[in-house]
C-alpha positions as MATLAB code, in Angstrom:
seq = 'XXXXXXXXXXXXXXXXXXXXXXXXXXXXXXXXXXXXXXXXXXXXXXXXXXXXXXXXXXXXXXX';
ca = [
     -24.452  -12.612   19.593;
     -21.544  -12.886   17.058;
     -21.459  -13.186   13.579;
     -19.212  -15.427   11.238;
     -16.838  -12.301   10.725;
     -16.567  -11.300   14.441;
     -14.761  -15.084   14.844;
     -12.558  -15.413   12.252;
      -8.862  -15.649   13.054;
      -7.027  -12.277   13.522;
      -3.645  -12.021   11.016;
      -1.313  -10.418   13.280;
       1.237   -9.204   10.158;
      -0.360   -8.648    6.674;
       3.049   -7.470    5.554;
       6.856   -8.460    5.609;
       9.653   -6.417    3.752;
       8.128   -5.629    0.089;
       5.009   -8.333    0.451;
       1.888   -7.542    1.568;
      -1.328   -9.305    1.640;
      -4.553   -8.532    0.018;
      -8.180  -10.172    0.058;
      -9.159  -12.963    1.001;
      -5.861  -14.281    1.835;
      -5.911  -11.674    4.768;
      -9.705  -11.277    5.504;
     -10.221  -14.889    5.815;
     -13.823  -14.738    4.858;
     -16.291  -17.862    4.640;
     -16.040  -20.273    1.523;
     -19.869  -19.219    0.819;
     -19.802  -15.654    1.467;
     -18.462  -14.848   -2.068;
     -16.420  -12.021   -0.917;
     -13.266  -13.313   -1.902;
     -13.222  -10.665   -5.389;
     -14.842   -7.337   -3.411;
     -12.132   -8.076   -0.298;
      -9.462   -8.179   -2.881;
     -10.687   -5.253   -4.643;
     -11.350   -3.184   -1.948;
      -7.674   -4.064   -0.163;
      -5.793   -3.238   -3.211;
      -7.662    0.030   -3.611;
      -6.787    0.800    0.106;
      -2.890   -0.062   -0.703;
      -2.651    2.218   -3.528;
      -4.155    5.081   -1.519;
      -1.477    4.037    1.157;
       1.198    4.043   -1.630;
       0.274    7.105   -3.088;
      -0.455    9.255    0.219;
       2.580    8.096    2.235;
       6.680    8.633    1.869;
       7.570    5.114    1.748;
       6.772    1.721    1.422;
       6.857    0.334    5.008;
       5.114    2.995    6.231;
       1.832    2.271    3.451;
       2.231   -0.981    4.310;
       2.219   -0.526    8.177;
      -0.998    1.685    7.438;
];
């Protein structure tokens, strides 16, 4: 049995050039889940870690 998160459409690309999507703009949660802010913070933290740990922006975005 699939839950609502498993049937959400996948986003093929989260970034282009120097722009990256974070939070509910890319995770597409149900509007009734109340997860938009949490997903935005989680995405921002992970992006910051990648930018810190990887040698270039393109590599960080791809990761």
